N, C-alpha and C positions, 0 to 999 in steps of 0.2 A: 606478156609473155615476151612479147619482139623488143621491148621497150627497155627490158634488164639487159640485153647483150647488145642492143644500142648503147647505151649508158656504160656498158663495161670495155666496149671497142670503138666507139665513134666518139664519145666524148672526152674519152681520155688524154687524148691529143689538146685540145683547146682545155680542157679544164683544168690539165697540169699547167698549162703554160700558164693559166689566168691565176691560180693562187699562188704560182709557186714566186709568180713575178710580185705578187702583194705581201706573201708570207712573210718576210723580213720587216715588217712596216704594220703588221695585222693588225688594227686598232680594238678587236676584240682577244690578244692575247692570253689573258687571264690565267696564271699559273706561270712558274716557272720553270727552266731544264729539269731535269729528273735530281731529287737527292737522295733522301730517306728512302727504301722501300715502304710500300704502304702496305700497312695492316689490311687481313681480311678476315671480316666482322663471318660469324657464325651463319649460317642459311635462317637460322630461326630468332634473332636477334632483332628485339621488339624496335621496331617504326611507327608505331603511331603518331599520327601529325606530319608523316614526310611522303612529299609526292615528289614525284618524277617523271620527268617526261622522254618517250625516245620514238626517235622522228624514225620514218620507213616510208619506201616509197608506195606506192600503188599495187605493185605484184608482190610487196611484203606487210603489208600494215594487216592482214589475218594473221602471220605468220605467230605473234608472240601471245595469242587468246590463249591458250593453253597455260603456259605459266606466268602471266600478267594472275590469271585467276587465284593459280595458288601460291601464288607469293606475297599477294595481297592477302589471303586468308589467313598465312602462314604469318606475316609481320604485322599484319596494320598499315602497312605500307601504301600510298593512291599509286596508280602507275598510268597515266595517260598516253597512250599510241597516237601520234599527230603524222598524218599524209602528210607530205611535201611533195608537189606537184612537179610533172616529168617535165625538162630532163632530171633526174633526182639527181644525180652528183652534182650536178652543176649549181642548180638551186643551192645544196646545201653550203655549197665551197661560199657560193655570196652573200648568204645568212652567214656565215662563221667567221667571213671577213669584215663583216659589219659589226662584230660581237654578239652575235644572236648566236645562242649555244643552249643545245640539247642536253642532256644527264647521259642518254646514250643515241647513240644509230646506227643501223644499217649500213655499211658498207663494207665498197670492193677489197679485200685483204692484201693487194698486194704492195709491194714496196714504193710502186710509183703513184697510184694512187694514197698512200698512205705519206708518200713527200706531199702531195697535192694539198695533201689535210693540216700541212705545217705540223707533222706527230708530234717532234720534241715538244713545240709548243703548247700544243693544244688539245693532245688526248693523255689520258695518260698512262702507267706503264700498265704494263698486267703480268709483268715478272712477279714470278712465284704467286702465283695463282695455284689455287688447292686443285682444281680441273686439269691441269696443262698434265700430270701424271695419269688421268685418267683416260687420254685420248688413243686409241691407237697407234703403236709407235711409229709407223710412216706418213701418220697423218701428221704429230706431233708437232712437226716443225714444218709444216708442207707448205703454209704462209700465214701471213699476219706480221712477220717481223722484219724491222727497219734498222738499220744498222746496230743491228745484236740487242732490241727492246723488243720485247713482244708487245703492239698495243691491240691487235686484235684478236679477238675471239672468237675460231669455227665453230660452228650450228651447225652446219649442214654438207653434206657431201659437196666438195667441189668441183665444178661442171668441166668434162671433157670433153674434148675436140676425139671424134672419131665416126663410124661407121654405122649407122643405121640401115638396118635392110628387111625385106617382106619372104619372108621365110618360104612363104608359099611360091612366091617366083620362085626364086633358088630351087624349092624340091622339084617343083614343075621342069625345070629346064637341067634337072639333073645333079644338080652342085651339093653335095655331100660334103665336102670340105671347106671350111672358112679360109679365106686365103692368107697366108702366113707372112707377107711381106708385099712392100709395094709393087715389086713387078708379076707376083699371084693377083694382085688385086686387079690389077687395069688387066689380065688376061681374062678373067670371069669377065670383067666389064664388056671386052673386044668378044667372049662367048653370046651374052646375051643380045647386045648390038645384032650377032649375025642372025638370031634366032629372032629379031621382032622385037626387040622388048628395048626399052631405055633404059640404060642403064644406071645413069646417075640425075637425079634432079636437082639443079640451086637456083636462084634468083638473083635477077639484076634490076628488076623493077623495083620503084621507091628508095628505100635504105639497103644497099644491098650487102646485110653486115657479115652476112656468113660466108661472104667470099676468102675472106682472109683465114677461114680454117684448112682450103683446099693447099695453101700453101704452108701454112704452120703445121699441118700434118707430115709433111715433107722434110720437114727442118728436127723432127726429134732428135735423131740421132744424133748433129750435128748440134744442136741446144745440150744433149749429152755431154756431148765432148769443149762444152764452153765456148758455144759460138756468142749467145749472147752476152759474155763475159765482154770478149771482145768487140763485139760491135757497141757495149757502151763504155770501151775505151778508144774508142775512136780508131780501132786496129783491123776491124774489120768492116764495111758496108754494105748499105741492100742490093747497091750495084753490084757485089764481086760473085763469084759464082756461086756459094751455096743457095743465096736468097733468090739472084736473080734467076740463076739455072731452073728454083722452086715456082718461080713467077712463069717462066717462060713452059716448062711442064704444064701447070695448070692452064696456061692457053693454047697450046696444043692439042689437050683432049678435048676441048672445046671445036677446036677446027676440025676435030676427028670426027664430030659427031656421035659423042658419048654422052652428050645432057639433052635435057629436052630443049625441044626447038622452041619454046617461047621462052628461052632464059631471059633475053633484055627487059620483058614484062609482064615475067613470075613474081608473085612474090612469097611470102613467110606460108601465108594462109594455104595459098596452093600445094605448098611443097608438103605440107604434112598428108592431106587429102589424097595428094599422088601415089604416097608412099603407101599409105592404107589398103588404096585399093587393089593396088599394083602397079599403076600406071608406069610407075618408076620402080626401079630395082632396089638401087642406093640412095642414101645422102648422106654426106658428111655433114654431122652436126654436132649441139652440145644440148645439155640438159633441158634448156627451154623448149628446144623441140619437141622432145617426149612429152614437158607439159602441154604442148598443143594438141599430140596425139591422143592425149588423157582427156580431152574434149571432144573429142570423135568418138571413142571409142570404152567400154568397160576394161578391166581389168583381164578377164578371161581374153576379150577379144584381140589384145594389144598379146600374153603371150602367146596366144596362136601364132602371130600373124608377123611381130615385128622383132628385132634379135638385135644385137649390140655387139660390134669388134671394133676393139684399137685397130691403129694402123700406125706403120710407118714405114722408113724405106727399106731395112731390115729384118722386122719383124712386125709385133703387134704391141708396140709401147704409144700408151696414149698420152695426148698434149692436155695439161689441165690449166682451166683456167677461171677462179674463182668468182665469183658476181656478189654485188652487192648483197644477195638474201642468202649467202652464206656468211656471214659472217657482222660480229656488232665491236662497237668501240665505245669507249667511255670516256666522256670531254672532261678538262679542266675547268671549273668552273669558278673556282673560288668559294664556293661553297665544301666544307668540309664535311659537313654529316652529310649534303646532299651526294658527293662522290665517294664516299664509305658506301652511302647505299646501294650504288649504282655496281660496285665491287660485289655487293651483297645478292644484289639482282641476279647477276652474271655466275656467280658460285651455286644457284639455286639454281638458276636455266639448265648449268652443265654438272649441277648433284641431282638433289632431291626430285626436281622437275625435268629430268629427261625423260627417263622412260616414257612419262605420260606425254612427251613433248614430240616423238617419235613417235609414237603411236598416233597422236594426233594428226600428225602431218604425214602419216604413212610413206616416212622417209627411213633407209639407211642409218641401221646407228654407228657413232665416229668412235665410239668406247666399248672398249672390251668386256666392262663390267654391266652393257644395256646390249640387250639382244635387238635384233630388227626386229619389227613386228610382222605376222604372217600377213599377205596380199600386199607386197611393195613385189608390182612386176618386175619378172625376172631382168630386164634390159635395164634397170636401173640398179641391180644387186651385182650386175653387170660390168655396168660401169664405175660403181663401186669400188669392185674388186680389182680395175685396171689399173686405178690409184696408186696400188704399191709399189707397181715398178714406172709410173709414169714420168713424161718431162714437164717443167714448167713453159707455159707460151710465152709468147711475147710480152701481152699483159703482165704474164706473173716474173717475170725477170728481165724486161728491160727498163733499165731507170726512167723513161720517157716512152710515150707510145705514139706514134705518128699516123697519119688515116690511112694505112695500109686498105682497108677493104673498099675505099673511097675510091682510089685510084683505082683497082682492081675493076670498080663497078665501071671504072671510063674506061677501063680495056674491054669490056664487055660489051660498053654501047660503041666501040668502034673510034675513041675523041683519046686514046692514049695508046701508044704502041706499049711493049713488054717492055724496052727501055726506058719509056717515060715512063713509067709506073715506078721503076726501081731508082730512077735517079728521084723523081718528087718526093718518093718515101723518103729518101734519105739526105735531102734537104730539108724536109722537116723535121725527121730526127735529128740534125744536128742544131735547127735552129734551138728546140724544143731544149736541148742539151744543155745549148749554150747558155739558156735562159732560168738554169737551177744552177747553172755555175761547172758542169763536169768538165773534169780535163780532158786534153785530147778534144776539143772542138775547139 
């Protein structure tokens, strides 16, 4: 599970730069810019003799199982799911740049990562797809769109940055009301610390990808007010008050002693065990963290012990960050039959096959017409519910994604000051923005 968000957060910068720089002369460009809207075959159209390939990461290669089985039986098609080695996004981009393409692939559906795939050249437009109107209204256009064209089909709930907490620790401390804003969040943390409880657990050992969530949740209000539009245009910087202030705040909370003592050496695996056991009260994390918790406890225990609430400076606004397991893209391969079959598979996946899919995955439904299956842990239901008024993360809204998490990791290890974190991140952002020809840089 860890590698999923390493790909989403840590590879975005280098991967974006690599493919954008090669995208204009992509030898595997196949296809042309969008022309007439593509036809969408009926779900049960016969596909005897047609073979499709779906690329997936090591943590998403079992996700299609129920859909593939149903689609093959319905249509006669043959669908092969191919596991691409980690780091997934980087490996996919290298293959695509060399001309090697699948029919479909799991892909992070953010604007920056669609840009990294040179979407207008390499991907089929999904505009006009019959499943679009089936999405819940708040999810229909939340992601998957670049330059007013839909390139990715959302299949599962996008991850949300927020607070996972131990219900028993809260109850033992007499905390009956969840924090309703950032100040109350810190009041709870300080109260817990005064009672001898470790308020927050984070990790700086290995690859500290979760450090960036601490900064980004503090930016939720600003993001709603157009922060990333201003950053994308070069009108605001990581060194200016809003983002630099969030970096400074994170550092001050660490110095205040609100985190685990082994912050510098702790790992992702340590975090789940600490929260589940009550050794720490809270963790600012994303959906992959709950996946780790599910490997340690069953649904009944998780419902008893683990809760979730979104947090932002002025309220309970979540910050969403979709990853590659949440969505699929369809490639332009130059084979019209296979391209149509790929669209048909998406139609089936989010059509007649969707009920079985959410049941098999035990995941919240994205569609009004398909019920969420019984047995989905309450924390995941709360994550899904928070999407209705959530705001995009840096990964979702920025045109490129610098290595904020690495710079924050250096801060934790004592090799960068907070000012150096802001400046280094801004320098990286500007360099990557220049690489894709963004104005203002």
